[in-house]
C-alpha positions in Angstrom: 41.3 35.0 -10.0 38.1 36.7 -11.3 37.1 33.5 -13.3 37.4 31.3 -10.1 35.1 33.7 -8.3 32.4 33.5 -11.0 32.6 29.7 -11.1 32.2 29.5 -7.3 29.3 31.9 -7.4 27.6 30.0 -10.2 28.0 26.7 -8.3 26.7 28.2 -5.1 23.7 29.7 -7.0 22.9 26.4 -8.7 23.1 24.5 -5.4 20.8 27.0 -3.7 18.3 26.8 -6.5 18.3 23.0 -6.4 17.9 23.0 -2.6 14.9 25.4 -2.8 13.2 23.4 -5.6 13.7 20.1 -3.6 12.3 21.7 -0.4 9.2 23.2 -2.1 8.4 20.5 -4.7 8.9 17.3 -2.7 5.8 15.1 -2.6 4.2 14.1 0.7 5.4 10.9 2.3 3.1 7.9 1.9 2.7 7.7 5.7 1.4 11.3 5.9 -2.2 12.3 5.5 -2.8 14.3 2.3 -3.9 17.9 2.4 -7.1 16.9 0.6 -8.6 13.7 -0.6 -7.9 12.7 -4.2 -10.2 10.0 -5.7 -8.5 6.9 -7.2 -10.0 5.5 -10.3 -10.6 1.7 -10.2 -11.1 -0.7 -13.1 -14.8 -1.1 -14.1 -14.7 -4.8 -13.5 -13.1 -4.7 -10.0 -14.6 -7.1 -7.5 -15.2 -5.6 -4.0 -14.6 -8.0 -1.1 -15.6 -7.3 2.5 -12.7 -8.5 4.7 -13.5 -10.7 7.6 -12.1 -11.0 11.1 -9.3 -13.5 11.2 -10.1 -16.8 13.1 -9.2 -16.7 16.8 -5.6 -17.8 17.2 -4.6 -16.9 13.7 -1.1 -15.3 13.6 -1.5 -11.8 12.2 1.3 -10.2 10.2 4.1 -8.8 12.3 4.2 -5.1 12.9 7.1 -3.2 11.3 10.3 -4.0 13.0 8.8 -7.0 14.9 10.2 -10.6 14.4 8.7 -12.4 11.4 5.9 -14.9 11.9 6.4 -18.6 11.1 7.2 -19.3 7.5 3.7 -20.8 6.9 2.1 -17.5 8.0 4.6 -15.2 6.2 3.0 -12.2 4.7 4.7 -11.1 1.5 4.8 -7.7 -0.2 4.0 -5.7 2.9 2.9 -2.3 1.7 1.6 0.7 3.6 0.1 4.2 2.9 -1.6 6.6 5.2 -4.3 4.7 7.1 -3.8 1.3 5.5 -1.4 -1.6 5.4 -1.6 -4.8 3.4 0.2 -7.9 2.5 -0.3 -11.3 0.7 0.0 -14.7 2.5 0.8 -17.2 -0.2 -0.2 -20.2 2.0 -4.0 -20.0 1.4 -3.9 -17.0 -1.0 -5.0 -14.6 1.8 -4.9 -10.9 1.4 -4.5 -9.0 4.7 -5.8 -5.5 5.2 -5.1 -3.4 8.3 -6.8 -0.1 9.0 -4.3 2.1 10.9 -6.2 5.4 11.2 -9.3 6.3 13.2 -10.7 8.6 10.5 -14.0 7.1 9.4 -12.5 5.5 6.3 -11.5 1.9 5.7 -8.3 0.3 4.5 -8.5 -1.1 0.9 -6.0 -3.5 -0.6 -6.4 -4.0 -4.4 -5.0 -7.2 -5.9 -3.9 -7.3 -9.5 -2.5 -10.3 -11.4 0.0 -10.7 -14.1 -2.2 -13.2 -16.0 -5.3 -11.1 -16.8 -7.7 -12.0 -13.9 -9.9 -9.0 -13.0 -8.8 -6.9 -10.1 -10.2 -7.5 -6.6 -10.2 -5.1 -3.6 -10.2 -6.4 0.0 -11.8 -3.8 2.3 -11.4 -3.7 6.0 -14.6 -2.2 7.5 -13.9 -3.6 11.0 -12.5 -0.3 12.3 -9.2 1.3 13.2 -6.3 -0.9 14.5 -7.9 -4.1 13.2 -6.8 -6.7 10.6 -9.2 -8.2 8.1 -8.6 -11.0 5.6 -10.0 -11.9 2.1 -9.4 -15.4 0.8 -9.1 -15.7 -3.0 -7.7 -18.5 -5.1 -4.9 -17.3 -7.4 -3.0 -19.3 -10.0 0.1 -20.8 -8.5 2.0 -20.0 -11.6 1.1 -16.3 -11.4 2.1 -13.2 -9.5 0.0 -10.6 -7.7 0.6 -6.9 -7.0 -1.0 -5.0 -4.1 -2.4 -1.5 -4.2 -2.9 0.0 -0.7 -5.3 2.9 -0.4 -8.3 4.3 1.6 -12.0 3.6 1.0 -15.1 5.7 2.0 -18.1 3.4 2.5 -20.4 6.4 2.5 -19.9 7.1 -1.2 -18.2 3.9 -2.4 -15.0 5.7 -3.6 -11.3 5.0 -3.2 -8.8 7.7 -2.2 -5.1 8.4 -2.2 -2.5 8.3 -0.8 -1.9 5.0 -2.4 1.1 2.7 -2.6 1.9 -0.3 -4.9 3.9 -3.4 -4.0 6.2 -5.1 -6.3 5.1 -8.4 -8.0 4.7 -11.2 -5.5 4.8 -14.9 -6.7 1.6 -16.6 -5.6 3.5 -19.7 -4.7 5.8 -17.6 -2.4 9.0 -18.7 -4.3 11.1 -15.7 -5.2 
């Protein structure tokens, strides 16, 4: 009987220690503002693109939980972090960037390829609650990956929190 008591006590102590470590060491969720800004290093050859206002009548990407837009306007790889949301529209090779926070910073959507093209970043300087687009021509045989983060136009630096999408086929065919 004494052995069972020790085993139960050991299991209880281990579970308690695990619960405390999870509660105190869990990272902040991507949708939460960080306690302090941490700079993100960008490749030296990154191309900076200023996003533009979508043409009037252009279907913007659907909000989370909303019905999907028509297939021709489908935005793939939707990725979000605090203050920014982005996706890739294969029809036209358009990168969409949404600034979701009124904090003086801009949404920045980095685009990386699997075929060696230098990275580009689409920056939405249009203000909070707006969409901006950047139109680039990518190889139809390649894939792109999005990196969503924040941008401070005052000092030209990028900041976390950041989130990466998976690889997205440029032709839209999974």
